[in-house]
N, C-alpha and C positions, 0 to 999 in steps of 0.2 A: 466658603470652602474649609474643612474640617483639617487643620493640617496634623492631627494625630492617628488621622484614618490613610494619610499618603509617608512613604516610603521614598527615599532620595535615588534618586534614578543617574543615571550615566547622562549628561547631556553630549546632543548633535554637535558635531564640530562646526563653528560658527555660531553658536547661541551666544546672544548678546546680554549681559548685564540687565536686572530689572532697574527701569526707570524710577525716579523718584516716588511717584505715585503709585507705583505698584508695589513697591518696597514700603511705603509705608502702608498701604491697605493689609499688607500680607502682618507689617511690625506691630499691628494694631489689634492683631488677634492673640498678641502675644504677652505676658505681663510688663508690669510700668519697668520693670529689672532692665529690660532690654531696649536698646536705643541702636538707630544706625548712625554711625559715623563717616562722615565724608561722602555717603552715598557707596561707599564702599565696602563695608563690612560689620555684622553687628555687634554689639558686645551687649554683655550681660554681668552684673557685680551679685555675689551671692557672698550672704553674711553666716558667718558660725559661731558659737561660741569658745568655739576652742579650734586649736591647730588639727585633733584627727577628725574634730566633724567636717573640714574641710577638705581635708586628705580623703575620708570616706567618701565625701561628694566627689570630688575631681576620677576619684577611681570609677565609682558609678557612673559617671562623664563620659568616663572612656571606654566603658563596656558598650555604652549607647552607641559612641562616635562609631567604632569598631563594628557592631551589627548594622549601622547603616551603610556605612563605608566611608565616611563621610569624617573629616576628621578635625576638631578646632586646635587652636590655640588656647593651653590652660594656664595662666599665671597662679600659684599655689603661694597664700602667704599668710602668718597664724590667724586663724578666726574669718579667712576670704578667699574665694577665688574668683577672677575673671575671667569669662570664655570669652574668645571672639572667634566669629567665623565668617568666610568667606568661601569664594568656590575660588579655589588657584587658577582651573584653568580659563577660567574667563576675567582672571582678576577685577572682579565684583561680585556681586550679588545676584544668587540665585533662587527660585522656590525652593533647594535641599536647602540652603541655609537656615530659614525659618522654619523645615518639615523639624531639622536637628535642634533649632532653639527651643521648638515648642517640647520635644522628648524631655530636652532636659532640661526644662521649666520645673516639668512634673517634679524631680529629683529636688529640688530646693523649696 
């Protein structure tokens, strides 16, 4: 499955979060900067030469998130941004999280 060929979709009620095997299979399609944390969310660290680079990335990632209708938590500091993604409605990971991560990955 090519994550970049997909778009985030609303989840049907009762959707379960991905199991660890499913999550790792999808995570393996992302760059090494991403990890699955506690089976609950994805976390990716992006490094930049200065604050402006990190801010520009954060704004671009926000635009991607808005276009996908799936919104991450982004922590911006001087020279870096950390992105955390999970599906709030299931309090865990769904395919949508990996789709968004793949799209954000291309920005860094």
